N, C-alpha and C positions, 0 to 999 in steps of 0.2 A: 636717281631718283624718280623719273619718269617710269622707270619699268618696274618699282616697286609697285606699282598699281596693278600691273599686269601679274606679279608675282602674287599678289594678294588675290585677284581674279582666279587665277587659277587653283591655288590654295583651297579657294571656296567651291570652285566647281568641284574639285576632287572630293570635298566634303558635302557636297550636295546628295542628300537621300532621298528615296520614295519611299512612303509606306502605305500599307493599304488600312483599310477602316479600322482594323483592329491594333494597329500601330506596329504592325512587324514591317522591318525594314529589307529593301531589296539587298542582296549582298554586295552590289558594286554597281559602278555605270552602267556598264554593259546589259545587266538585268534591268535596270531602269529603263532604258532605250527599249529592249526587246518587249517588255511590258506595255510601254505606251505605243509603239508598233504595233502590238496585237490589237488594243484597244482601237487604233483608229482605223487600222486593216479591217477588222470586224466591222465597222459601222461604214466604211467605204463599200464593202461587198454587200451589205444588207441594203445599202442606199438610204440611209438614214442622215439625218440633218446634223450639222455641225454647228455649235455656237459658242464664240469667244466671247469674254468679258471681263473689263478691266477699267479702272479709273486713272486719269492722268497719263503716267508712261506706260502704265499696263494697258490702259486703253490704245494707245500707239500700237503696242505688241498685238493686242486682239485685232484690232483693224487691219495690221499688215499681215497676219497668219490668217485672216479670213479671206483675204484674196490668195494668197500664196497657196493654202489648203484647197482653195477652188481650182485655180488654174494649175499648177504643178501637182497637187496631190489629188486632183480629179474628184474631189468630195463636193457635196452638197452643202455649202456654207450658206448662214445668213447672217447678214449682219443687225445688229441691234443699235447701231450709230447714226441712224437717218438723224438729222437735226429737228424735222418735226416729230417724230416719235420720241425721242429723248426728252424734248421740251414739254410735250403733250404729257408724259407719262410724270416728270418732275412736277409739272404745274398742277395735274388733276389727283395726282395721290402722293406726291413727296419724293425727294431725289432717292430715299431709300428703297423706292418701289421702280426705279427706271429701268432695271433690267427683269425684275420678277413678273409685273404685270405683263409686258411681251412675251415671256416665257408660258404665261397661263395661255395665251393665245395661239402661240405657234410652236410650241415644243409638244412632243409626241412620244408617247413609249418607245424606249430604244435608242432615241436620238443621244447625241453626245453633247453635255456642257463643260468647256474649259475654262472655269474660274482662275483668274489671274490677280493675285493680290499680293503686293511687296508685304504689307504688314500682316495680312491674312485676316484683318479684323474689320474692315470696310463692311457696314449694315448692308449696303446694297447688293454687295455681293453674296453674303451671308443669306439674305431675303432669296437671292435668285437661286442658288441652290436648296431651299428649303422648297422653292416652287419647284424644281427641275425632281426632288424626290417624289413630290405628290405626283409629277407626271409618268413615274417612274422611267426617266433617263438615267442615263449613264453619266458618271462626274468624274472629272479629273481636276485635281486643285495645283494650283502653282503659287507658293507663297515663299516668306521669308522671314527675318526678323527672330522673333521669338518661338521656340519649338512647342510651344503650348497655345498657339495662336488658334483663333475660333475657327479656320476653315480646314485646318490640317488633318482632322480625322473625318471629314465630312464628306469626301469621295473615296471612289474604290481604289484609286491611284492617289497620291498625294505627294508630290515634288515639295522639297523644303530646302531651301538656299540658307544656311546657317550664319548670317552676318546682316547687323541693323545697318545697312550701307545700300541707300535706294539704286545708285548706277548700277553697284556689282549685282545685286539681286535682279535688276532689271535686264542687264546684258546677258545673265546666265540662263533666266526665263528664256529670252529672245535667241539665245543659242541652241538651247535643246530642243525648242520649236522648230528652228529653222533647219536643224540635223533631222529632226523627224520627217518634215515636209521633203528634204532633199534624199532622204534613204526611201520614202514611200515612190517618187518619181524615178530615181535608180533604179529600184527594184522592179519597177512598172517598164522597165526598158528605154525611160526618156532620157534625155540630158536637158540640162540647165540652160538657158536662153541667156 
């Protein structure tokens, strides 16, 4: 019974796709990871800033990855999760602008935004992507649920987990990002602590 969950997770991981802005899919997981690795490596070499955003469980992933990509990935990450910043933006502009307003101040051309949303329909994530586009930032999205969600075509690379199950979508998003940062560390000659 308990292994059924793992079978479902593995099946969804194997069905996970990444699409470009035109909707063309990567041929397999290997190509998906290599494209992600290229995005992140380019930003690291250019010393550009990296922003992760998400709500709820996706916020936990975003916060965790902000630390890991700084410490293990050697990248210039910026957290948008300071309580004073979140409550100020929510109070002064509304919850749907808690990420977009800070990006208007902090984001610069060529920086990378990683937008994580299980449903792909959170308005504050959509608004942040619009703000990043105006700043000419590069964008990678991670979503799940329906294939026609709002953010799936908004990034240069859009990772999609095809299941309506928060736990599995979040687990796969976290797994892919963790593998990516571990790969950055390994290819730089480092070892995990």
